[in-house]
PDB file of N, CA, C and O in Angstrom:
ATOM      1  N   MET A   1       1.648  15.889   6.610  1.00  0.00           N
ATOM      2  CA  MET A   1       2.633  15.716   7.642  1.00  0.00           C
ATOM      3  C   MET A   1       3.054  14.245   7.695  1.00  0.00           C
ATOM      4  O   MET A   1       2.202  13.360   7.620  1.00  0.00           O
ATOM      5  N   ALA A   2       4.310  13.983   7.819  1.00  0.00           N
ATOM      6  CA  ALA A   2       4.840  12.629   7.815  1.00  0.00           C
ATOM      7  C   ALA A   2       4.517  11.906   9.120  1.00  0.00           C
ATOM      8  O   ALA A   2       4.527  12.499  10.199  1.00  0.00           O
ATOM      9  N   ILE A   3       4.238  10.634   8.997  1.00  0.00           N
ATOM     10  CA  ILE A   3       3.985   9.770  10.143  1.00  0.00           C
ATOM     11  C   ILE A   3       5.315   9.125  10.540  1.00  0.00           C
ATOM     12  O   ILE A   3       6.075   8.680   9.680  1.00  0.00           O
ATOM     13  N   GLU A   4       5.587   9.079  11.820  1.00  0.00           N
ATOM     14  CA  GLU A   4       6.850   8.539  12.302  1.00  0.00           C
ATOM     15  C   GLU A   4       6.855   7.011  12.282  1.00  0.00           C
ATOM     16  O   GLU A   4       5.816   6.367  12.433  1.00  0.00           O
ATOM     17  N   ALA A   5       8.049   6.447  12.094  1.00  0.00           N
ATOM     18  CA  ALA A   5       8.234   4.996  12.093  1.00  0.00           C
ATOM     19  C   ALA A   5       7.925   4.422  13.467  1.00  0.00           C
ATOM     20  O   ALA A   5       8.238   5.025  14.493  1.00  0.00           O
ATOM     21  N   GLY A   6       7.305   3.246  13.471  1.00  0.00           N
ATOM     22  CA  GLY A   6       7.047   2.528  14.708  1.00  0.00           C
ATOM     23  C   GLY A   6       5.807   2.947  15.460  1.00  0.00           C
ATOM     24  O   GLY A   6       5.519   2.403  16.526  1.00  0.00           O
ATOM     25  N   THR A   7       5.064   3.904  14.928  1.00  0.00           N
ATOM     26  CA  THR A   7       3.871   4.383  15.619  1.00  0.00           C
ATOM     27  C   THR A   7       2.635   3.571  15.215  1.00  0.00           C
ATOM     28  O   THR A   7       2.642   2.840  14.224  1.00  0.00           O
ATOM     29  N   GLU A   8       1.587   3.725  16.008  1.00  0.00           N
ATOM     30  CA  GLU A   8       0.321   3.056  15.706  1.00  0.00           C
ATOM     31  C   GLU A   8      -0.244   3.565  14.369  1.00  0.00           C
ATOM     32  O   GLU A   8      -0.857   2.804  13.620  1.00  0.00           O
ATOM     33  N   GLU A   9      -0.032   4.849  14.081  1.00  0.00           N
ATOM     34  CA  GLU A   9      -0.498   5.420  12.820  1.00  0.00           C
ATOM     35  C   GLU A   9       0.193   4.743  11.635  1.00  0.00           C
ATOM     36  O   GLU A   9      -0.434   4.459  10.614  1.00  0.00           O
ATOM     37  N   GLU A  10       1.499   4.489  11.788  1.00  0.00           N
ATOM     38  CA  GLU A  10       2.225   3.792  10.725  1.00  0.00           C
ATOM     39  C   GLU A  10       1.663   2.388  10.551  1.00  0.00           C
ATOM     40  O   GLU A  10       1.440   1.940   9.426  1.00  0.00           O
ATOM     41  N   GLN A  11       1.434   1.697  11.659  1.00  0.00           N
ATOM     42  CA  GLN A  11       0.892   0.345  11.598  1.00  0.00           C
ATOM     43  C   GLN A  11      -0.443   0.317  10.860  1.00  0.00           C
ATOM     44  O   GLN A  11      -0.651  -0.526   9.988  1.00  0.00           O
ATOM     45  N   LEU A  12      -1.337   1.223  11.199  1.00  0.00           N
ATOM     46  CA  LEU A  12      -2.658   1.249  10.574  1.00  0.00           C
ATOM     47  C   LEU A  12      -2.576   1.570   9.079  1.00  0.00           C
ATOM     48  O   LEU A  12      -3.206   0.904   8.257  1.00  0.00           O
ATOM     49  N   MET A  13      -1.796   2.593   8.738  1.00  0.00           N
ATOM     50  CA  MET A  13      -1.712   3.002   7.344  1.00  0.00           C
ATOM     51  C   MET A  13      -1.027   1.931   6.490  1.00  0.00           C
ATOM     52  O   MET A  13      -1.512   1.611   5.405  1.00  0.00           O
ATOM     53  N   LEU A  14       0.083   1.378   6.959  1.00  0.00           N
ATOM     54  CA  LEU A  14       0.789   0.358   6.199  1.00  0.00           C
ATOM     55  C   LEU A  14      -0.050  -0.910   6.092  1.00  0.00           C
ATOM     56  O   LEU A  14      -0.059  -1.560   5.046  1.00  0.00           O
ATOM     57  N   GLY A  15      -0.755  -1.266   7.162  1.00  0.00           N
ATOM     58  CA  GLY A  15      -1.638  -2.427   7.122  1.00  0.00           C
ATOM     59  C   GLY A  15      -2.744  -2.261   6.096  1.00  0.00           C
ATOM     60  O   GLY A  15      -3.066  -3.198   5.366  1.00  0.00           O
ATOM     61  N   GLN A  16      -3.326  -1.070   6.039  1.00  0.00           N
ATOM     62  CA  GLN A  16      -4.359  -0.792   5.034  1.00  0.00           C
ATOM     63  C   GLN A  16      -3.782  -0.877   3.627  1.00  0.00           C
ATOM     64  O   GLN A  16      -4.421  -1.413   2.721  1.00  0.00           O
ATOM     65  N   TRP A  17      -2.570  -0.349   3.442  1.00  0.00           N
ATOM     66  CA  TRP A  17      -1.928  -0.385   2.127  1.00  0.00           C
ATOM     67  C   TRP A  17      -1.708  -1.834   1.688  1.00  0.00           C
ATOM     68  O   TRP A  17      -1.965  -2.174   0.533  1.00  0.00           O
ATOM     69  N   ILE A  18      -1.242  -2.674   2.584  1.00  0.00           N
ATOM     70  CA  ILE A  18      -1.006  -4.088   2.265  1.00  0.00           C
ATOM     71  C   ILE A  18      -2.319  -4.751   1.870  1.00  0.00           C
ATOM     72  O   ILE A  18      -2.384  -5.458   0.865  1.00  0.00           O
ATOM     73  N   LYS A  19      -3.363  -4.523   2.660  1.00  0.00           N
ATOM     74  CA  LYS A  19      -4.658  -5.149   2.382  1.00  0.00           C
ATOM     75  C   LYS A  19      -5.252  -4.677   1.057  1.00  0.00           C
ATOM     76  O   LYS A  19      -5.753  -5.488   0.277  1.00  0.00           O
ATOM     77  N   LYS A  20      -5.198  -3.371   0.799  1.00  0.00           N
ATOM     78  CA  LYS A  20      -5.791  -2.826  -0.428  1.00  0.00           C
ATOM     79  C   LYS A  20      -5.089  -3.331  -1.687  1.00  0.00           C
ATOM     80  O   LYS A  20      -5.726  -3.467  -2.732  1.00  0.00           O
ATOM     81  N   GLY A  21      -3.803  -3.606  -1.605  1.00  0.00           N
ATOM     82  CA  GLY A  21      -3.046  -4.022  -2.777  1.00  0.00           C
ATOM     83  C   GLY A  21      -3.088  -5.505  -3.071  1.00  0.00           C
ATOM     84  O   GLY A  21      -2.609  -5.943  -4.118  1.00  0.00           O
ATOM     85  N   GLN A  22      -3.652  -6.285  -2.164  1.00  0.00           N
ATOM     86  CA  GLN A  22      -3.713  -7.725  -2.373  1.00  0.00           C
ATOM     87  C   GLN A  22      -4.568  -8.041  -3.593  1.00  0.00           C
ATOM     88  O   GLN A  22      -5.665  -7.507  -3.756  1.00  0.00           O
ATOM     89  N   LYS A  23      -4.056  -8.904  -4.433  1.00  0.00           N
ATOM     90  CA  LYS A  23      -4.749  -9.399  -5.634  1.00  0.00           C
ATOM     91  C   LYS A  23      -4.993  -8.324  -6.698  1.00  0.00           C
ATOM     92  O   LYS A  23      -5.848  -8.495  -7.567  1.00  0.00           O
ATOM     93  N   LEU A  24      -4.246  -7.219  -6.632  1.00  0.00           N
ATOM     94  CA  LEU A  24      -4.342  -6.195  -7.672  1.00  0.00           C
ATOM     95  C   LEU A  24      -3.016  -6.120  -8.415  1.00  0.00           C
ATOM     96  O   LEU A  24      -1.951  -6.122  -7.798  1.00  0.00           O
ATOM     97  N   ILE A  25      -3.080  -6.055  -9.711  1.00  0.00           N
ATOM     98  CA  ILE A  25      -1.861  -5.964 -10.521  1.00  0.00           C
ATOM     99  C   ILE A  25      -1.073  -4.708 -10.189  1.00  0.00           C
ATOM    100  O   ILE A  25       0.158  -4.743 -10.196  1.00  0.00           O
ATOM    101  N   VAL A  26      -1.741  -3.600  -9.899  1.00  0.00           N
ATOM    102  CA  VAL A  26      -1.040  -2.359  -9.565  1.00  0.00           C
ATOM    103  C   VAL A  26      -0.367  -2.454  -8.203  1.00  0.00           C
ATOM    104  O   VAL A  26       0.507  -1.648  -7.881  1.00  0.00           O
ATOM    105  N   GLY A  27      -0.776  -3.446  -7.395  1.00  0.00           N
ATOM    106  CA  GLY A  27      -0.224  -3.617  -6.073  1.00  0.00           C
ATOM    107  C   GLY A  27       1.174  -4.198  -6.048  1.00  0.00           C
ATOM    108  O   GLY A  27       1.725  -4.425  -4.970  1.00  0.00           O
ATOM    109  N   THR A  28       1.759  -4.445  -7.206  1.00  0.00           N
ATOM    110  CA  THR A  28       3.106  -5.011  -7.254  1.00  0.00           C
ATOM    111  C   THR A  28       4.181  -3.950  -7.432  1.00  0.00           C
ATOM    112  O   THR A  28       5.370  -4.266  -7.424  1.00  0.00           O
ATOM    113  N   SER A  29       3.785  -2.720  -7.589  1.00  0.00           N
ATOM    114  CA  SER A  29       4.751  -1.631  -7.734  1.00  0.00           C
ATOM    115  C   SER A  29       5.308  -1.253  -6.367  1.00  0.00           C
ATOM    116  O   SER A  29       4.715  -1.568  -5.335  1.00  0.00           O
ATOM    117  N   ALA A  30       6.442  -0.582  -6.370  1.00  0.00           N
ATOM    118  CA  ALA A  30       7.008  -0.072  -5.125  1.00  0.00           C
ATOM    119  C   ALA A  30       6.076   0.990  -4.546  1.00  0.00           C
ATOM    120  O   ALA A  30       5.308   1.617  -5.275  1.00  0.00           O
ATOM    121  N   LEU A  31       6.149   1.185  -3.239  1.00  0.00           N
ATOM    122  CA  LEU A  31       5.299   2.157  -2.565  1.00  0.00           C
ATOM    123  C   LEU A  31       5.471   3.542  -3.190  1.00  0.00           C
ATOM    124  O   LEU A  31       6.577   4.077  -3.266  1.00  0.00           O
ATOM    125  N   GLY A  32       4.354   4.101  -3.631  1.00  0.00           N
ATOM    126  CA  GLY A  32       4.346   5.431  -4.226  1.00  0.00           C
ATOM    127  C   GLY A  32       4.526   5.449  -5.729  1.00  0.00           C
ATOM    128  O   GLY A  32       4.457   6.511  -6.348  1.00  0.00           O
ATOM    129  N   GLU A  33       4.760   4.278  -6.333  1.00  0.00           N
ATOM    130  CA  GLU A  33       5.045   4.229  -7.763  1.00  0.00           C
ATOM    131  C   GLU A  33       3.992   3.481  -8.575  1.00  0.00           C
ATOM    132  O   GLU A  33       4.216   3.196  -9.751  1.00  0.00           O
ATOM    133  N   SER A  34       2.855   3.160  -7.973  1.00  0.00           N
ATOM    134  CA  SER A  34       1.823   2.445  -8.722  1.00  0.00           C
ATOM    135  C   SER A  34       1.145   3.391  -9.713  1.00  0.00           C
ATOM    136  O   SER A  34       1.085   4.603  -9.507  1.00  0.00           O
ATOM    137  N   TYR A  35       0.646   2.805 -10.778  1.00  0.00           N
ATOM    138  CA  TYR A  35      -0.057   3.583 -11.801  1.00  0.00           C
ATOM    139  C   TYR A  35      -1.004   2.650 -12.533  1.00  0.00           C
ATOM    140  O   TYR A  35      -0.876   1.429 -12.450  1.00  0.00           O
ATOM    141  N   LEU A  36      -1.951   3.229 -13.248  1.00  0.00           N
ATOM    142  CA  LEU A  36      -2.900   2.449 -14.035  1.00  0.00           C
ATOM    143  C   LEU A  36      -2.431   2.399 -15.479  1.00  0.00           C
ATOM    144  O   LEU A  36      -2.329   3.430 -16.143  1.00  0.00           O
ATOM    145  N   ASP A  37      -2.151   1.222 -15.953  1.00  0.00           N
ATOM    146  CA  ASP A  37      -1.732   1.030 -17.334  1.00  0.00           C
ATOM    147  C   ASP A  37      -2.972   1.088 -18.221  1.00  0.00           C
ATOM    148  O   ASP A  37      -3.871   0.261 -18.065  1.00  0.00           O
ATOM    149  N   PRO A  38      -3.044   2.042 -19.146  1.00  0.00           N
ATOM    150  CA  PRO A  38      -4.234   2.167 -19.986  1.00  0.00           C
ATOM    151  C   PRO A  38      -4.412   0.997 -20.954  1.00  0.00           C
ATOM    152  O   PRO A  38      -5.483   0.843 -21.541  1.00  0.00           O
ATOM    153  N   ASN A  39      -3.393   0.182 -21.127  1.00  0.00           N
ATOM    154  CA  ASN A  39      -3.487  -0.970 -22.021  1.00  0.00           C
ATOM    155  C   ASN A  39      -4.101  -2.190 -21.351  1.00  0.00           C
ATOM    156  O   ASN A  39      -4.351  -3.194 -22.018  1.00  0.00           O
ATOM    157  N   VAL A  40      -4.346  -2.126 -20.060  1.00  0.00           N
ATOM    158  CA  VAL A  40      -4.923  -3.245 -19.317  1.00  0.00           C
ATOM    159  C   VAL A  40      -6.406  -2.978 -19.113  1.00  0.00           C
ATOM    160  O   VAL A  40      -6.799  -1.950 -18.561  1.00  0.00           O
ATOM    161  N   GLU A  41      -7.229  -3.933 -19.574  1.00  0.00           N
ATOM    162  CA  GLU A  41      -8.673  -3.823 -19.370  1.00  0.00           C
ATOM    163  C   GLU A  41      -9.024  -4.447 -18.034  1.00  0.00           C
ATOM    164  O   GLU A  41      -8.529  -5.520 -17.690  1.00  0.00           O
ATOM    165  N   ARG A  42      -9.884  -3.767 -17.279  1.00  0.00           N
ATOM    166  CA  ARG A  42     -10.331  -4.267 -15.989  1.00  0.00           C
ATOM    167  C   ARG A  42     -11.852  -4.211 -15.938  1.00  0.00           C
ATOM    168  O   ARG A  42     -12.477  -3.315 -16.504  1.00  0.00           O
ATOM    169  N   LYS A  43     -12.429  -5.183 -15.250  1.00  0.00           N
ATOM    170  CA  LYS A  43     -13.867  -5.140 -15.017  1.00  0.00           C
ATOM    171  C   LYS A  43     -14.148  -3.941 -14.126  1.00  0.00           C
ATOM    172  O   LYS A  43     -13.260  -3.462 -13.420  1.00  0.00           O
ATOM    173  N   ASP A  44     -15.386  -3.457 -14.159  1.00  0.00           N
ATOM    174  CA  ASP A  44     -15.748  -2.245 -13.418  1.00  0.00           C
ATOM    175  C   ASP A  44     -15.362  -2.291 -11.950  1.00  0.00           C
ATOM    176  O   ASP A  44     -14.799  -1.327 -11.432  1.00  0.00           O
ATOM    177  N   ASP A  45     -15.657  -3.407 -11.262  1.00  0.00           N
ATOM    178  CA  ASP A  45     -15.363  -3.481  -9.830  1.00  0.00           C
ATOM    179  C   ASP A  45     -13.857  -3.498  -9.566  1.00  0.00           C
ATOM    180  O   ASP A  45     -13.389  -2.898  -8.599  1.00  0.00           O
ATOM    181  N   VAL A  46     -13.104  -4.179 -10.417  1.00  0.00           N
ATOM    182  CA  VAL A  46     -11.647  -4.230 -10.263  1.00  0.00           C
ATOM    183  C   VAL A  46     -11.035  -2.883 -10.644  1.00  0.00           C
ATOM    184  O   VAL A  46     -10.070  -2.443 -10.019  1.00  0.00           O
ATOM    185  N   ALA A  47     -11.584  -2.232 -11.657  1.00  0.00           N
ATOM    186  CA  ALA A  47     -11.082  -0.921 -12.080  1.00  0.00           C
ATOM    187  C   ALA A  47     -11.217   0.089 -10.936  1.00  0.00           C
ATOM    188  O   ALA A  47     -10.299   0.869 -10.684  1.00  0.00           O
ATOM    189  N   LYS A  48     -12.346   0.075 -10.255  1.00  0.00           N
ATOM    190  CA  LYS A  48     -12.574   1.003  -9.139  1.00  0.00           C
ATOM    191  C   LYS A  48     -11.589   0.712  -8.005  1.00  0.00           C
ATOM    192  O   LYS A  48     -11.015   1.639  -7.434  1.00  0.00           O
ATOM    193  N   LYS A  49     -11.388  -0.571  -7.674  1.00  0.00           N
ATOM    194  CA  LYS A  49     -10.438  -0.943  -6.623  1.00  0.00           C
ATOM    195  C   LYS A  49      -9.019  -0.505  -7.000  1.00  0.00           C
ATOM    196  O   LYS A  49      -8.268  -0.020  -6.154  1.00  0.00           O
ATOM    197  N   ALA A  50      -8.660  -0.681  -8.276  1.00  0.00           N
ATOM    198  CA  ALA A  50      -7.319  -0.297  -8.740  1.00  0.00           C
ATOM    199  C   ALA A  50      -7.135   1.215  -8.665  1.00  0.00           C
ATOM    200  O   ALA A  50      -6.086   1.687  -8.226  1.00  0.00           O
ATOM    201  N   GLU A  51      -8.132   1.972  -9.083  1.00  0.00           N
ATOM    202  CA  GLU A  51      -8.056   3.436  -9.015  1.00  0.00           C
ATOM    203  C   GLU A  51      -7.919   3.911  -7.568  1.00  0.00           C
ATOM    204  O   GLU A  51      -7.111   4.788  -7.263  1.00  0.00           O
ATOM    205  N   ASP A  52      -8.723   3.315  -6.684  1.00  0.00           N
ATOM    206  CA  ASP A  52      -8.660   3.675  -5.263  1.00  0.00           C
ATOM    207  C   ASP A  52      -7.290   3.328  -4.685  1.00  0.00           C
ATOM    208  O   ASP A  52      -6.725   4.092  -3.903  1.00  0.00           O
ATOM    209  N   TYR A  53      -6.767   2.174  -5.076  1.00  0.00           N
ATOM    210  CA  TYR A  53      -5.471   1.745  -4.564  1.00  0.00           C
ATOM    211  C   TYR A  53      -4.360   2.704  -5.006  1.00  0.00           C
ATOM    212  O   TYR A  53      -3.522   3.095  -4.194  1.00  0.00           O
ATOM    213  N   VAL A  54      -4.349   3.079  -6.273  1.00  0.00           N
ATOM    214  CA  VAL A  54      -3.302   3.976  -6.778  1.00  0.00           C
ATOM    215  C   VAL A  54      -3.322   5.299  -6.015  1.00  0.00           C
ATOM    216  O   VAL A  54      -2.273   5.805  -5.618  1.00  0.00           O
ATOM    217  N   ALA A  55      -4.500   5.850  -5.812  1.00  0.00           N
ATOM    218  CA  ALA A  55      -4.605   7.106  -5.059  1.00  0.00           C
ATOM    219  C   ALA A  55      -4.111   6.911  -3.624  1.00  0.00           C
ATOM    220  O   ALA A  55      -3.384   7.753  -3.098  1.00  0.00           O
ATOM    221  N   PHE A  56      -4.505   5.805  -2.995  1.00  0.00           N
ATOM    222  CA  PHE A  56      -4.084   5.533  -1.621  1.00  0.00           C
ATOM    223  C   PHE A  56      -2.579   5.275  -1.556  1.00  0.00           C
ATOM    224  O   PHE A  56      -1.917   5.704  -0.611  1.00  0.00           O
ATOM    225  N   ASP A  57      -2.042   4.583  -2.545  1.00  0.00           N
ATOM    226  CA  ASP A  57      -0.605   4.303  -2.612  1.00  0.00           C
ATOM    227  C   ASP A  57       0.197   5.602  -2.604  1.00  0.00           C
ATOM    228  O   ASP A  57       1.192   5.715  -1.888  1.00  0.00           O
ATOM    229  N   HIS A  58      -0.221   6.557  -3.380  1.00  0.00           N
ATOM    230  CA  HIS A  58       0.483   7.842  -3.438  1.00  0.00           C
ATOM    231  C   HIS A  58       0.348   8.610  -2.120  1.00  0.00           C
ATOM    232  O   HIS A  58       1.289   9.272  -1.682  1.00  0.00           O
ATOM    233  N   LYS A  59      -0.826   8.517  -1.491  1.00  0.00           N
ATOM    234  CA  LYS A  59      -1.039   9.171  -0.194  1.00  0.00           C
ATOM    235  C   LYS A  59      -0.134   8.538   0.865  1.00  0.00           C
ATOM    236  O   LYS A  59       0.500   9.249   1.645  1.00  0.00           O
ATOM    237  N   VAL A  60      -0.074   7.207   0.894  1.00  0.00           N
ATOM    238  CA  VAL A  60       0.755   6.509   1.885  1.00  0.00           C
ATOM    239  C   VAL A  60       2.228   6.874   1.697  1.00  0.00           C
ATOM    240  O   VAL A  60       2.940   7.094   2.677  1.00  0.00           O
ATOM    241  N   ALA A  61       2.681   6.937   0.461  1.00  0.00           N
ATOM    242  CA  ALA A  61       4.080   7.291   0.192  1.00  0.00           C
ATOM    243  C   ALA A  61       4.396   8.697   0.710  1.00  0.00           C
ATOM    244  O   ALA A  61       5.498   8.950   1.197  1.00  0.00           O
ATOM    245  N   ALA A  62       3.426   9.605   0.601  1.00  0.00           N
ATOM    246  CA  ALA A  62       3.642  10.968   1.092  1.00  0.00           C
ATOM    247  C   ALA A  62       3.672  11.014   2.617  1.00  0.00           C
ATOM    248  O   ALA A  62       4.423  11.792   3.206  1.00  0.00           O
ATOM    249  N   GLU A  63       2.850  10.176   3.251  1.00  0.00           N
ATOM    250  CA  GLU A  63       2.769  10.197   4.707  1.00  0.00           C
ATOM    251  C   GLU A  63       3.793   9.296   5.388  1.00  0.00           C
ATOM    252  O   GLU A  63       4.096   9.472   6.568  1.00  0.00           O
ATOM    253  N   LEU A  64       4.324   8.330   4.640  1.00  0.00           N
ATOM    254  CA  LEU A  64       5.371   7.438   5.164  1.00  0.00           C
ATOM    255  C   LEU A  64       6.605   7.521   4.261  1.00  0.00           C
ATOM    256  O   LEU A  64       6.985   6.523   3.649  1.00  0.00           O
ATOM    257  N   PRO A  65       7.230   8.689   4.172  1.00  0.00           N
ATOM    258  CA  PRO A  65       8.345   8.860   3.233  1.00  0.00           C
ATOM    259  C   PRO A  65       9.537   7.946   3.518  1.00  0.00           C
ATOM    260  O   PRO A  65      10.332   7.671   2.619  1.00  0.00           O
ATOM    261  N   HIS A  66       9.667   7.479   4.747  1.00  0.00           N
ATOM    262  CA  HIS A  66      10.769   6.570   5.083  1.00  0.00           C
ATOM    263  C   HIS A  66      10.586   5.188   4.456  1.00  0.00           C
ATOM    264  O   HIS A  66      11.518   4.383   4.462  1.00  0.00           O
ATOM    265  N   LEU A  67       9.404   4.903   3.918  1.00  0.00           N
ATOM    266  CA  LEU A  67       9.133   3.611   3.279  1.00  0.00           C
ATOM    267  C   LEU A  67       8.964   3.718   1.762  1.00  0.00           C
ATOM    268  O   LEU A  67       8.889   2.702   1.071  1.00  0.00           O
ATOM    269  N   LYS A  68       8.906   4.929   1.254  1.00  0.00           N
ATOM    270  CA  LYS A  68       8.673   5.152  -0.173  1.00  0.00           C
ATOM    271  C   LYS A  68       9.731   4.435  -1.016  1.00  0.00           C
ATOM    272  O   LYS A  68      10.922   4.469  -0.706  1.00  0.00           O
ATOM    273  N   GLY A  69       9.266   3.785  -2.091  1.00  0.00           N
ATOM    274  CA  GLY A  69      10.166   3.111  -3.025  1.00  0.00           C
ATOM    275  C   GLY A  69      10.468   1.665  -2.665  1.00  0.00           C
ATOM    276  O   GLY A  69      11.121   0.960  -3.434  1.00  0.00           O
ATOM    277  N   ARG A  70      10.001   1.218  -1.507  1.00  0.00           N
ATOM    278  CA  ARG A  70      10.229  -0.177  -1.117  1.00  0.00           C
ATOM    279  C   ARG A  70       9.113  -1.044  -1.688  1.00  0.00           C
ATOM    280  O   ARG A  70       7.978  -0.590  -1.829  1.00  0.00           O
ATOM    281  N   PHE A  71       9.438  -2.285  -2.013  1.00  0.00           N
ATOM    282  CA  PHE A  71       8.467  -3.180  -2.635  1.00  0.00           C
ATOM    283  C   PHE A  71       7.626  -3.925  -1.596  1.00  0.00           C
ATOM    284  O   PHE A  71       7.989  -4.028  -0.424  1.00  0.00           O
ATOM    285  N   ARG A  72       6.497  -4.436  -2.069  1.00  0.00           N
ATOM    286  CA  ARG A  72       5.509  -5.106  -1.220  1.00  0.00           C
ATOM    287  C   ARG A  72       6.132  -6.185  -0.334  1.00  0.00           C
ATOM    288  O   ARG A  72       5.887  -6.204   0.872  1.00  0.00           O
ATOM    289  N   TRP A  73       6.926  -7.074  -0.908  1.00  0.00           N
ATOM    290  CA  TRP A  73       7.493  -8.169  -0.112  1.00  0.00           C
ATOM    291  C   TRP A  73       8.328  -7.615   1.042  1.00  0.00           C
ATOM    292  O   TRP A  73       8.301  -8.158   2.147  1.00  0.00           O
ATOM    293  N   ASP A  74       9.063  -6.542   0.788  1.00  0.00           N
ATOM    294  CA  ASP A  74       9.908  -5.923   1.803  1.00  0.00           C
ATOM    295  C   ASP A  74       9.046  -5.229   2.870  1.00  0.00           C
ATOM    296  O   ASP A  74       9.355  -5.294   4.060  1.00  0.00           O
ATOM    297  N   LEU A  75       7.986  -4.578   2.443  1.00  0.00           N
ATOM    298  CA  LEU A  75       7.115  -3.883   3.381  1.00  0.00           C
ATOM    299  C   LEU A  75       6.267  -4.856   4.200  1.00  0.00           C
ATOM    300  O   LEU A  75       5.954  -4.577   5.358  1.00  0.00           O
ATOM    301  N   GLU A  76       5.896  -5.988   3.613  1.00  0.00           N
ATOM    302  CA  GLU A  76       5.181  -6.997   4.387  1.00  0.00           C
ATOM    303  C   GLU A  76       6.085  -7.562   5.479  1.00  0.00           C
ATOM    304  O   GLU A  76       5.635  -7.792   6.602  1.00  0.00           O
ATOM    305  N   LYS A  77       7.360  -7.784   5.152  1.00  0.00           N
ATOM    306  CA  LYS A  77       8.332  -8.257   6.145  1.00  0.00           C
ATOM    307  C   LYS A  77       8.551  -7.174   7.208  1.00  0.00           C
ATOM    308  O   LYS A  77       8.576  -7.475   8.402  1.00  0.00           O
ATOM    309  N   TYR A  78       8.706  -5.936   6.784  1.00  0.00           N
ATOM    310  CA  TYR A  78       8.861  -4.799   7.699  1.00  0.00           C
ATOM    311  C   TYR A  78       7.686  -4.765   8.675  1.00  0.00           C
ATOM    312  O   TYR A  78       7.873  -4.606   9.881  1.00  0.00           O
ATOM    313  N   TYR A  79       6.485  -4.916   8.145  1.00  0.00           N
ATOM    314  CA  TYR A  79       5.282  -4.885   8.967  1.00  0.00           C
ATOM    315  C   TYR A  79       5.293  -6.027   9.980  1.00  0.00           C
ATOM    316  O   TYR A  79       5.085  -5.803  11.173  1.00  0.00           O
ATOM    317  N   ARG A  80       5.534  -7.246   9.508  1.00  0.00           N
ATOM    318  CA  ARG A  80       5.552  -8.418  10.403  1.00  0.00           C
ATOM    319  C   ARG A  80       6.606  -8.274  11.501  1.00  0.00           C
ATOM    320  O   ARG A  80       6.344  -8.582  12.664  1.00  0.00           O
ATOM    321  N   ASP A  81       7.790  -7.809  11.130  1.00  0.00           N
ATOM    322  CA  ASP A  81       8.885  -7.665  12.097  1.00  0.00           C
ATOM    323  C   ASP A  81       8.553  -6.657  13.198  1.00  0.00           C
ATOM    324  O   ASP A  81       8.988  -6.830  14.337  1.00  0.00           O
ATOM    325  N   ARG A  82       7.799  -5.620  12.882  1.00  0.00           N
ATOM    326  CA  ARG A  82       7.509  -4.574  13.851  1.00  0.00           C
ATOM    327  C   ARG A  82       6.174  -4.723  14.556  1.00  0.00           C
ATOM    328  O   ARG A  82       6.048  -4.401  15.737  1.00  0.00           O
ATOM    329  N   PHE A  83       5.180  -5.211  13.829  1.00  0.00           N
ATOM    330  CA  PHE A  83       3.820  -5.191  14.372  1.00  0.00           C
ATOM    331  C   PHE A  83       3.184  -6.577  14.506  1.00  0.00           C
ATOM    332  O   PHE A  83       2.076  -6.691  15.031  1.00  0.00           O
ATOM    333  N   GLY A  84       3.855  -7.622  14.044  1.00  0.00           N
ATOM    334  CA  GLY A  84       3.304  -8.965  14.148  1.00  0.00           C
ATOM    335  C   GLY A  84       2.628  -9.409  12.866  1.00  0.00           C
ATOM    336  O   GLY A  84       2.582  -8.664  11.887  1.00  0.00           O
ATOM    337  N   PRO A  85       2.101 -10.629  12.873  1.00  0.00           N
ATOM    338  CA  PRO A  85       1.574 -11.217  11.640  1.00  0.00           C
ATOM    339  C   PRO A  85       0.172 -10.764  11.245  1.00  0.00           C
ATOM    340  O   PRO A  85      -0.271 -11.056  10.134  1.00  0.00           O
ATOM    341  N   TYR A  86      -0.534 -10.063  12.121  1.00  0.00           N
ATOM    342  CA  TYR A  86      -1.935  -9.741  11.842  1.00  0.00           C
ATOM    343  C   TYR A  86      -2.098  -8.314  11.337  1.00  0.00           C
ATOM    344  O   TYR A  86      -1.564  -7.365  11.910  1.00  0.00           O
ATOM    345  N   LEU A  87      -2.848  -8.191  10.254  1.00  0.00           N
ATOM    346  CA  LEU A  87      -3.151  -6.862   9.711  1.00  0.00           C
ATOM    347  C   LEU A  87      -4.304  -6.254  10.510  1.00  0.00           C
ATOM    348  O   LEU A  87      -5.129  -6.988  11.053  1.00  0.00           O
ATOM    349  N   PRO A  88      -4.371  -4.937  10.588  1.00  0.00           N
ATOM    350  CA  PRO A  88      -5.469  -4.313  11.323  1.00  0.00           C
ATOM    351  C   PRO A  88      -6.809  -4.587  10.643  1.00  0.00           C
ATOM    352  O   PRO A  88      -6.883  -4.726   9.423  1.00  0.00           O
ATOM    353  N   SER A  89      -7.861  -4.662  11.449  1.00  0.00           N
ATOM    354  CA  SER A  89      -9.186  -4.848  10.865  1.00  0.00           C
ATOM    355  C   SER A  89      -9.676  -3.518  10.312  1.00  0.00           C
ATOM    356  O   SER A  89      -9.219  -2.450  10.720  1.00  0.00           O
ATOM    357  N   ASP A  90     -10.606  -3.603   9.384  1.00  0.00           N
ATOM    358  CA  ASP A  90     -11.110  -2.375   8.732  1.00  0.00           C
ATOM    359  C   ASP A  90     -11.947  -1.520   9.628  1.00  0.00           C
ATOM    360  O   ASP A  90     -12.427  -0.469   9.205  1.00  0.00           O
TER     361      ASP A  90
END
């Protein structure tokens, strides 16, 4: 079921997406379009984070369809404009 724009659920999910994608190469894709490039070698801990992020990215795109296809810089601005500069705590 889709989450509506401007809700606390949107804030939490988008905030988690922003945090999970930080410092990951796959985190530079548009929302819902991340993938694991088999030609890129990753250390075990980074590989697990990347796999988790890709799965979460696809889930977020399904639950926030109004944001699907937008890039990180745009979504970070969207988040700041609506919810302020602080990301939710884990």
